[in-house]
N, C-alpha and C positions, 0 to 999 in steps of 0.2 A: 362410600363403604366399608366398613370396619376391617381390619386384618381378618386374614382366614385366624380361628382358634381352635384348640379341639377342646372337648367337652364332654362333658356324659348326661344323658337322658335314663333316667330311671324309669323303667316299664312294669309291671305288675302281669306276668302271665302265669293267670288263675293260678296267683298267692304265691308264685316263686317272685322273686328279683330279679329283671334282668337290666344291665345296665348295656346304655350304645353308646360306644366312641364312635359321634360323628364329629366331619369337618365342615363347621357351616361359617356365616360370615359372623362378627360380634354383633353387630346391628342388626341381625334377625333373629338370633338366639331369643330371644325373649319372645316372639312369636310364633318362634318353630315349639318353644314347648308350651305354650297357651294351649297353639290347636291338637297335639298328641293327645287323643283321648284317655288315652294309659296310666299319662303320666298325672293325673289328677286323683288316680284312684290311691286310697289307703288301704291301712289295713281295715276291715269292719269290727269297729265294737258292737252293733247292733244290728241285727237285720230285718227287715221287711215282710211283709205278705200281699200289700195292696199297693195301688197305684192311681191316682186321678191326676188329670192334667189338663186342665183348661187350653189348647193351644191359641196362642195368638190375642190372650185378652187378661185378666185378672183372677185374683182366685172368685171362685164363685162356689157358693151353698147350695146342694140340691135337698130337700125334704119329702123325705116319702113317708109310708108307715111302718119301716122299720128304723129309722132316726132320721141322721142328717151327714150328708157326704161333702166333705171338702175336696174340689177341683182348685188343685191349685193353678195357679198363672202361670204363665211364661213369657208375658210379656217383658222381655228384657230389654226391648230397647235397642238391641243390638243391630246393626246395619252388616254393610259389608259383603263381598264374591267371599268370605267364609267366617260363619258369625261359630263362637262357641259356648256354649252356656251349660257352666257346673255348678248344680246347687248339691244340697247333703245328699241327697238320695238315688238324684234324676238330675239328667242335663240333655242337650240337645246340638248338633250338628247342622248347620247348613251351608251348603256350599253350593258355589254358582252366582251366574248374574242374568239378567235380564237386559241383555248388552243393543236389544234394540228398543227398549223401554223408552219415550222421551219424557217420560215424569220423573223429576227428581226429586217428590221424598220416598218416605219408604214405602218400598212394594213387597215387602216379605211378612207381613201383615195384612188380612183383609177385615172390616168393618162391616156389617149391613143392619139398616132402619126398619129394614123388613121383618115380619114375622116369620118363622117359622114353622113350619106344622110338627110337631116336635109334644115328646111327652115331658121335655126341659126345654124348650124353648131357647132359656139364657144360655148353652152352652153354645149354640149356633150362631150366637150373633157374632162372633169373631173367629175367625182361621189364621192360620198358618201357611206361607204360601212357599215354595219351595221354586228357584229355576231348575235345578236339578238333582240334589241329594239332600235328603231331611232324613237324620235317624235321631229318634230317640232311645238315651239310655237309661236304664234303672241299674242304679248299685246295690250291692250290698244285699241281694232278695234273696231271701230262703232256698234252698234247692227242693223245688218238687214239678209237679204237674201245675200250669196256670192256663186261665181261661182268659184271651185277650180282648178286647173289646174298645172296638175303633167307629167314630163316632163320624159321618162326612154328613154335607149340607151344601149344592151349588149354592153360594150366595155372590160370587163375582159376577155369574151371569144371570139371565133374568129371562123366562120364555115371553115375556110381553112382548118383548121388541122383535120383529119378527126376524130383522136379519140376524139378532143374535141367537137363535136357533140355529146357523153353521156353524157355532163355534163347539168343539169338540176337545175334550180334557182326557188324555188319557198316561193313566200313569203306574208302576208295577209295586207291589207291597209285599217288604219282605221279614219275616221274623224269625229272628236268630239262623240268621244268613238262608234262610230256607224261601224262595218264592212260591209266597200262597195265591194270589193273585196278580195276575198279567193282562195289562193294559184296561185296568179296571179305569170306569167310568160313572162318576156319582149321578148326573144328570141320567143317565138309564137306568143306572141298577135304582133310583127313586123316583123313576117315573116322573121327572120334573124336577126344576129349581126350587130353592127352596124347600125341600123336601129334606127331611131325617133318613140317612139310611145308616144303620150298625152293622157292621160286619166280625163276627166272632169267630174264634179259632182255637184250638187248644194247643200248647207249645208246654216247651219241658225247661227247666230251667238248673242248670248242670255246673253252673260255674259261678255263680250267686250275681250272675250280670244277664239281665234281659235286653234284647238290641230289636225293635221297629224302625227301618228301613223303607222311606217311600223314592222310588226312585224315578227322573222323567226318561223314558228312552227315545224323546228325539217323536212320538209321535203324535196326531192331533194337530190342530193349528195354532199359529202363534200368532194373528193380527187382527183376529177376532174377538169380540168386540172392538178394541185397542190392542197393541203395538204391547207385548209383555203378557199378556193374558194366558199363560199355559203353566204348565207344569204341576207338581204335585198339589194339594189341598187337605189339610187336615182339621177337625173342628176339636176334637177331646180325644182321651186316651181312657180305658178304666181296663186295670188287671186288678183277678180276683185269684184264689186258690179255686181250679176247677169243681172242689165239692161243694161251691158256697156261692150261690146267684148273686147277692152283693157281700159286700166287706169293707172297713174303713169307715164306719159309722157307729156312734155312741148308742147303742141301741137301748132303749127305757121300754119295759112294762111293767107298767106298775102295778100292785096285788091288792084286787078290789077285795080287801078283809073284814068279815063280820065279825063283831064280836063272839053271837054261837058258833062258828067253825074256826074260832084260833087253833086250839089241839089238834085239830086236822089239818090246817094249814104250815104247822111247825114241825110235824111229824111228816108232812111231806116235802118240804125243804131239807129238814134233816138226810131223806131218803135222797131225796135230789144231788146234793153237797156229797157225803160220801160216794155217789157213782160217780162224781166230777173228780174226784182226789182220785180216789183208785182210778180211773183211766190217766189222769192225769201221770201218775205212777209208771205206767206199762206203756205210755207215750215219751217219758224219759228213759226208760228203763231201754225202750226201742232207739233212742236217738243213740246215747252213748255205746251202745251193742254194735250199731249201725259205723258208727266213729272209730271204735278201734279195729273193725275192719277194716276201714278206709283206711288208717293208718298202715295197719299190715299193707296195705295197697297203696303208697303214697305216689308211687310212681305215674296212677294215671293220670296226670295232667303235671308238666314242671320237669323234673329232675326225677330219671330211672336211676335201680341201679344192674349194674352189670350181671347180677343172680336175676331178678327178675325181665330181663330181656332173655335171659337162655330160656328161662322155664318157657315165658310167650312163646320162643321159634324153636322148641324141642333140641336147644343147645345150638341154634342155627344148623337144624339137619337139612343136607343138602335138598330135599324134598321139599322144603318148604323157600327154595329159593325163587324169585319173580323174577329178578334181574341180574348184569350185571356190567360192569364199564371200566374205564379208569379210574373212576372213584373207589370203586371196589365192590360190593355184591349188596343187593334189598332181599331181606327175608318177608316173609308173610309170618304174621304172630298174632297170639289171641289174647287178653288180660283175663286174669280170672273173672272180672263182670261180663267176659262175652264183646267187651270192642274189639275188632280185628285190628290190626294194625299192621305197617309196614317199616321195618329197620333197615335202614342203612347202615352200614360198615364201613366205614373209610378203609382202607387198605393201606399198609405200614409204605407201600410206592405208591400210592395217588399223588395224583400233580395236585389235590386237591388238602394242604396239608392242615394244619391247624389253624393258618390264617383264616384260609377257605369255611374250616367247621366253624370257627368263630362267627366270621362274616355271615353266614347262611341264617345263625341263630340269631345274628341284631335286626338281621333286612326283614324275616317274615316273622318272628315272634309278635309283633306287634300289629302285624295285617292282619285283617280278616276282610274276604271278598269271595263270593262264590265265584269265582274264576283264577282263584289262588288256593294252592292245594294246603291245608290246614298242619301248623307243626303240630304234635305233642308233647315233646320235650326231646328230652340227650341225656348221654349220657359220658362220662367223661373216667373211664376207670381201669386201671389195669395197664395203663399206653393203647387201652382202646379209643376210639373217637363212633359213637353210634351218635343218629338222628332218627327220631319217631316219628313219623306221620301218620295219616290218616290215611286208611287201606283202599285203593282205588281198581274193582274190579277187572276194568278191563285192559290195566297196564295202560301203557304208552302208544299217544297216536302213531309214531315210527311201525310199531310191533302191526296195529290196525291198516296203516296202508300198505306196507310191504312184509309183514315177518308171515307166520304161521297159524296165527289166533283165530284163522275162520272169519273172522267178521266181517260181514259184508254191510260196506258200507252207503244208504242208500244216499243219493241228491240232499234233499232236504234233510237229513243229517252232517253231512259236510258240510253244509252249510250253517248248521248251527254251532259248530265243532270252529269254524271260521269266527265267528256273532263271540263265541264265548273267548276266545283267544285274545281277540280285539278289547273286547270290555275290560278283557283284566289288564292288558297295557293300560288302555285307557286310566281305569286304579294307579296304576303305580308311576305313570308320570303325571296326570294331572289332580284324582281325586284324595288322594292320601296325603295324611299331613305331612311324611315325610318323601320326598320325590325321587323314586328310582330308578334306573337303566337297570333292563336284567343282563344285558351283553352276551347272552347264550341261546334265545329264543330255535329251539329245533324241535323236530320230531319227537327226539324222545326224551325233553322237557315237558311236554306238553302231556297230562295225563287223562284218563279218561274213566270215569265212575260209572256204575252199572247201570244211568242214562244214558250214559253217550255225552256227556257235558263235560267238555273240556276243563282244565286246571293246570295254569301254569305252576312248573314247580324248578328246583334246584336253583336256587340263589348264590350258590357260592360265589361265583363270579361276579356277582351285581357291586351298584356303584352307587352312591348318591349322587345323585343330580343338584351341579350349582354352576346355574344362570352364566356365573363370570369366568368359570372355567370348562370350557368345552373341548379345549386340549390338554392330554392329559402326557408325562412325560414319560410314565410308566409302560411297562412292557404291554404291548397289546394281546387282549385275550380273548377266546372264542370258540368257534369250531368255523374251519375255511370252507366254505359256501354257503353258509347263513352271513356272513359278517361284510358288512356296509363297504362301499370301495375306500371312500372318504376315511372311513376308522383305521381301515387296514395300511392304504398310504401313508395317510399323514399324520395318525392319530389322532384325528377331531371325532368326539364321543357327546353325543346328545343323543337325545331320546329317539332322532328318526333312523338309528343305528338299529335300534329295536322296530322300529317301523318297518326297515328293509327290510330283515332276518323273518318280520309276519309274511311281507310281500313271499319271501322264499318259502313256507311253509305255504301259506295259501295256496301255491301254484302246485305245491306235492301233494297237496290237498284236492284239486280237482285233474290235476293231471295221472295223478297215482303212481308218482314217477319216485325217487326218490334223486334230488340236487346232489347229495355226496358220489351215489352211485352210477351215474347217468353214464350208459356208456352211447356215445353221438353215432349216428348211422351213417353221417357224411361227416367231407372235411368244413362244411360251412356251420355247423353249430359245435363251442368246442364244449359249454354243459347245458344245463337245463334250459336255463334261461335263456341263452340265447336259441335254442331250437324254440320256445314259447315267442320271442321277438320274432324268428322269421314265419311261422305263422300265423304273429297276429298280423303281418303286413299283407300277406297271402290271404288275408281273412278265413282261412281253414280254422276258425275254434274247432270243428268237431273233431278237429284231428289232435288239439289237446287232450279233449276231457276223455278220460279214464276209461276205457273198452270194457272195464267190469259194470259199469252204470248201463249197460245194455240198451242206450239211446232213452234210458226211462229220465229224461231231466225237460224244464224247459228252455229249447234252442235262446231264446231272447235273455232269459234269463240268464242265463250261462255265459252268453255271450257277451253281456256287459256283467257279467262280474269278473272276466277273464279281463277285458280293457281296465277294470277298476283295481286288480292284482297287477299290469302294468307299470300304472301309474305309482304304485306304489314302491315297484323297481326300476322306477325312470331313473341309472343312475351315469347315464349319458347326460343326462341335464343337471343341473348342480341338484345338493341336497334339500334346496332351497324348494325344489317345486315338490316335493317327499309330503304330505300331513305328518304336523307336528303331533296333532290328537288322533287318538285310535276312537274317540267317543266319533268323529268325524269318519272315519274307517267304517266303522259299525254302522252307521248311516248307510254309506256306500255300499256294504257290502249287500245289506237287504236287497236290491237292484230290484224294485219294483217300485219308483215313484213316477209319479206326473212331470210333466217339465217342469213346474213349479215349485214343486217340493225340488226336484232336482238341481233349480237353480238356487234355494236357499241353504239346502246343502253346503253346494260348494261355495257360498260365501259365507258360511262358516266356516267352512276350513280355508277361505283366503283369510279369513283375520287373525287363523294360527298361524300364518307362512311367511314369511322376512321380509316379502315380498306385499308392495300394496294390496288392496280389493280391486278383484280384476273390473272390470269395463266391458260395456256392450256385449263388446267383438269378441274376448276371451270366454263371456256366459256364453253365446251363442256355439262359440268350439266345445265347450262342457258340455252343452245340449245333447250336439252333432257325437258327442262320446258316446252319450247315454242310448242313443241311437233316436233320440228326439230331435225333430227338428222345429224349432221356437217361431209360433205365428207371427207376422210382423205387430200386432198389435202387443205381444208382449215386450217384444225387443223396443218397443216406443213405448212401452211404462214400466224400461227394465229400472229405475228406480224404486217401482214400486216393491219389489221382490226387496230391495236390498235391506 
């Protein structure tokens, strides 16, 4: 491993250049830069209005009545658990590994000789497969409204074999960061295998970038018909402006000219040409007018002026204040185009000084995930430090649980909030190109949108994760009551510190009690966690649950969820026994699994622990933890589930 060196990673945030100062091993610097999606995006010279991709295969030309369409191939030949392809106008990123796949050759593309029942069967001979997250990015796109068509056909399974009919493939589909289809099943949508199904959605491009992401959330079968046959699968992608049903083709309309009608045709051509030129002048004029207006409001994304933010917040009117803490105040604002924003105004007395301000921008600027708050930009003017975020209607989780917001969080909503936090941490720890430890996960740093989806915020204390440097010598930072014991006492900082903090927040969500302000009823309990451990030993789970739930929850599901949270808070055991990846916590928090599914998720969990994989005895203990007693046949065939 090379000597740690300091270097700058350039990243464009909506046209604004941002430099991230990171400390990384010199031997891994090239791979880190290669994996950063934003590091390869340069200033656009030309802009596109269409995109056609043949996923997992070569270039394919489609002919129809309008002309010829070229679907570009993405058969780059890349393999590995983290691959990134970047072309002139588009690219893709594929992460994950089929860890139980016994096949050694490339398993990230699928080819089928069978004829697919489709209008253009050549588009469905190949497909790209992803064990976890597959994202396609279109760069240098004209801003506007677009129609996205996603082409699917299940060519890895076949209904001709009876046992294969048990196979189920589920994955989620996101467009521009928004969940469009959850638990999408190709075979169910197409009513069988080797049949096409095309899903369409309208979306808007505002920053010249289009993102289509397919994400496997751990559902469905994983060993039928063979090990490793799961994850998202897509055959082709086509994107056109919403006003056009098809685009990108060279359309030819030959004029059948008769000599007797030449004058009439020439007149018609002249009229049409004049109309087209007039329309073109109008469009160009409107474009330049819109560009001038946009220049006046250049702070919409990236860099804001203090004047713009004063106008947006009515000169930081106290009536617009929506939050306050040690860092300063947060104000609600509205940009000239109607976009609502949240402006964090750092106090001159704040412990989050210049270093934390720069740190937060560098950490979150290039990260995009549905469960992370979006950073629109910043302002450094007249000794003022301001950060501009998306506005989230329901403020923070702490207000919803302990404040006077008036929100009534039902059991299903609390479950959704827990899963959202876990997915956000999974992205920070495992899925982003730059691995990050948040260090300050707590209720006030989890924000809720209008649909009560959770988003992690406040990255002022975040650190880049370096595997070879888990012990830090600088000042321990965080919030008392939420920091992992090994971090507080010995300064050992790994991603498991965030997992512990997540466990504390999850216990607050379940119990409706604040760990920071908990007042014990007796001497046996110093804090909320001790109280939960005592009740868990007594199996008095109903006493842990928030009385505001009024008994409206599934008793067995709540019991399993509390037991899972206790695992995350297991500080009396080594931090080795705390899950490293929150993807596993995401699966565990679902708390509604069969014994076989439970066994499989904890084998997945064991792969990322420092200890070796569990044996049959420990697997039986895990089954009992979930309230499931494995049958003797399952124990005898334990290796089958590994």
